[in-house]
N, C-alpha and C positions, 0 to 999 in steps of 0.2 A: 715432571709429574704428568701422568696420563689422564685422559678425559674421565675415566671411571672414578678415579680417586678424587678428582675435582668435584664431580657430581655428588659423591658420598660426603665430602666435606661440606658442600653447600647444604645438603639435606640435614646434616648434623647441626648446623648453625641454628640457634634458637630464635634469632631475630628475623630470619627469613620469612616465616609465616606472618609475622606482624607487618612486614613490608608488603607482602602480597595482599593482605587484608586491607591495608591502607590504599593500595592502588585500585583494588576492586571497589572500595567506597568512592574513590574519586571518579571512576568510570560511571558508577551508578548515578552520582550527582550530576554529571554532564548530561545524561540522557533523560533525567526526570522531567525537565522542561519540554522535551520533544514528544513525550508520550501523550496521547490524547486522553482527556478526562473521561470520555465516553467511547465505547466501541460502536461504530456506525454500521448499519446494515449494508450500506454501499458507500465506498470511498475510493478515491483515486485521482488520477490526473488525465487531462485531455490537452495535448500539445498540438498546436497548429503552426506550421512553419513552412518556409520556402527553401527548396534545395535546388541548386543549379546543377544540371547535367548537360555537358557540352554547351554551355552558355544559354541554356533554356531553363527558365524557372518552372519548377513543378511544386505544386502545393501538396503538403503531406499532413496527415492526421495520425498522431501516435497516441494511442489510448492505453492506459494501464489502470484497471479498476479491480477491486476486490469486493465480491458479493458474499455476504455472510448470512448463513441460514441456521437457525437452531435445530440441532438433531439430537436424538436420544442416544446416549452412550450404551454400549453393550452391557448386559447384566442388569437392566432396569427391572424392578419388581413388577409382578403381575398386578394390575389394578383391581382385579376381582377378589384378591386374597389379602388385601391390606387392612389392618385393623385401625390404624391411626390416620392422620392426614398425610396425604401423599405429596411429596415434593419431587418433581421430575428431575432427573439428572441430565441436564441439557448441556450441550457443547456447541459453540459457534463454529461451524465448519466453513472455511473460506473457499470460494470458487474463483480463481483468477480469470481475468479478462484482459488479454494483451493483444492488441492488433495494431499494425502499421499499414497504412493504405495511402496510395497516391490518389488525390481527388481533384475534381474540377469545381471551381467556384460556381455558385448559383444552382448547382445540382443538389438534389437530395440524396444523401448517402445513408445506408443502413448497415450497422454493425451488428452481427448476430451472436448470441450466446444462448446456451440452453436454458438459462434462468431469466434473462432480460434482453432487451434490444436497445440500441442507441441510434437515434435518428439525428443526423447533422446536416445543416445547410449553412454554407459560408457565403456571405454577401460582401461586396466591396464597400468600403467606407468612403463616403464622399465628404470631403472637407468643406466644400462650399455650402452645403445644406446646413451643416452645424454652425458655420459662421453666420449665416442668415438668421438662424434661430437665436443666436446669442445677441445679435444687434436689436432684435425686436423685443 
């Protein structure tokens, strides 16, 4: 039996669409818990880590953000010629912000984007100061 006849036989099978719909429902159920309840204007991750290059540790910042701004969709009606209440047809357009940079601790670093900026300063964590605070 060749591949074309196998595909035609599978498409003729009436139980196949039910199986596909069931799998689609399972996939949707898995991702419902991960979808945010609200859409944020700014969301993302900032990861600070050490990477060793030739046995020398370098501090890195990996930033991945999405900035969303409401924009009007094309074909919006003219505000001067509307008779009833006007409801704007807005869409949240995302502007991604992805930057990876090697940094030095205690220095101030600026990450630039056309819509916002990010200022980061990394300081060393001193364990002794925290232990003294916990004792008192």
